C-alpha positions as CSV (number, residue, x, y, z in Angstrom):
1,M,-168.5,-57.3,-38.0
2,A,-170.5,-60.4,-38.8
3,H,-173.5,-58.9,-38.3
4,T,-172.9,-56.2,-40.9
5,E,-171.8,-58.5,-43.5
6,T,-175.1,-60.6,-43.1
7,T,-176.6,-57.0,-43.1
8,I,-175.2,-56.2,-46.2
9,E,-175.7,-59.7,-48.0
10,T,-179.4,-59.6,-47.2
11,L,-179.7,-55.5,-48.8
12,R,-177.8,-57.0,-51.5
13,I,-180.4,-60.1,-51.7
14,E,-183.4,-57.7,-51.3
15,H,-182.0,-55.7,-54.1
16,A,-181.7,-58.4,-56.9
17,K,-185.1,-59.4,-55.8
18,L,-186.3,-56.4,-56.4
19,D,-184.7,-55.9,-59.7
20,S,-186.2,-59.1,-60.7
21,E,-189.6,-57.7,-59.5
22,I,-189.3,-54.7,-61.8
23,K,-188.2,-56.7,-64.6
24,E,-191.2,-59.4,-64.4
25,E,-193.6,-56.1,-64.1
26,E,-191.9,-54.1,-67.1
27,S,-192.3,-57.4,-69.1
28,Y,-196.3,-57.8,-69.2
29,V,-198.2,-55.9,-71.9
30,W,-200.3,-54.0,-69.6
31,K,-197.8,-52.9,-66.9
32,N,-198.4,-51.5,-63.8
33,L,-196.5,-48.3,-63.8
34,I,-197.5,-47.3,-60.6
35,Q,-196.4,-50.8,-59.1
36,I,-193.1,-50.4,-61.0
37,E,-192.3,-47.1,-59.8
38,K,-192.5,-48.4,-56.2
39,L,-190.3,-50.9,-57.0
40,K,-187.7,-48.7,-58.1
41,K,-188.1,-46.3,-55.5
42,E,-187.6,-49.4,-52.8
43,K,-184.2,-50.4,-54.9
44,L,-183.1,-47.1,-54.6
45,R,-183.5,-47.0,-51.1
46,K,-181.8,-50.7,-51.0
47,K,-178.9,-49.7,-52.9
48,D,-178.2,-46.2,-50.5
49,E,-178.4,-48.1,-47.5
50,L,-176.1,-50.7,-48.9
51,L,-173.6,-48.1,-50.0
52,R,-174.0,-46.1,-46.6
53,R,-173.2,-49.4,-44.7
54,T,-170.5,-50.8,-46.9
55,L,-169.0,-47.3,-46.3
56,Q,-169.5,-47.5,-42.6
57,K,-167.6,-50.4,-42.8
58,Q,-164.4,-49.0,-44.2
């Protein structure tokens, strides 16, 4: 159970980091739209994994 909690917390941290990276990338005058799209897809994967693990825990 402790491993699951650690993994969930790790996923939350990674998700927040990706959100920060997206905001930083979007703040540039010349946005790298391909990089932003990759980051958004990875963020969505993390969110899905987080939700899946949270539901499994219950």
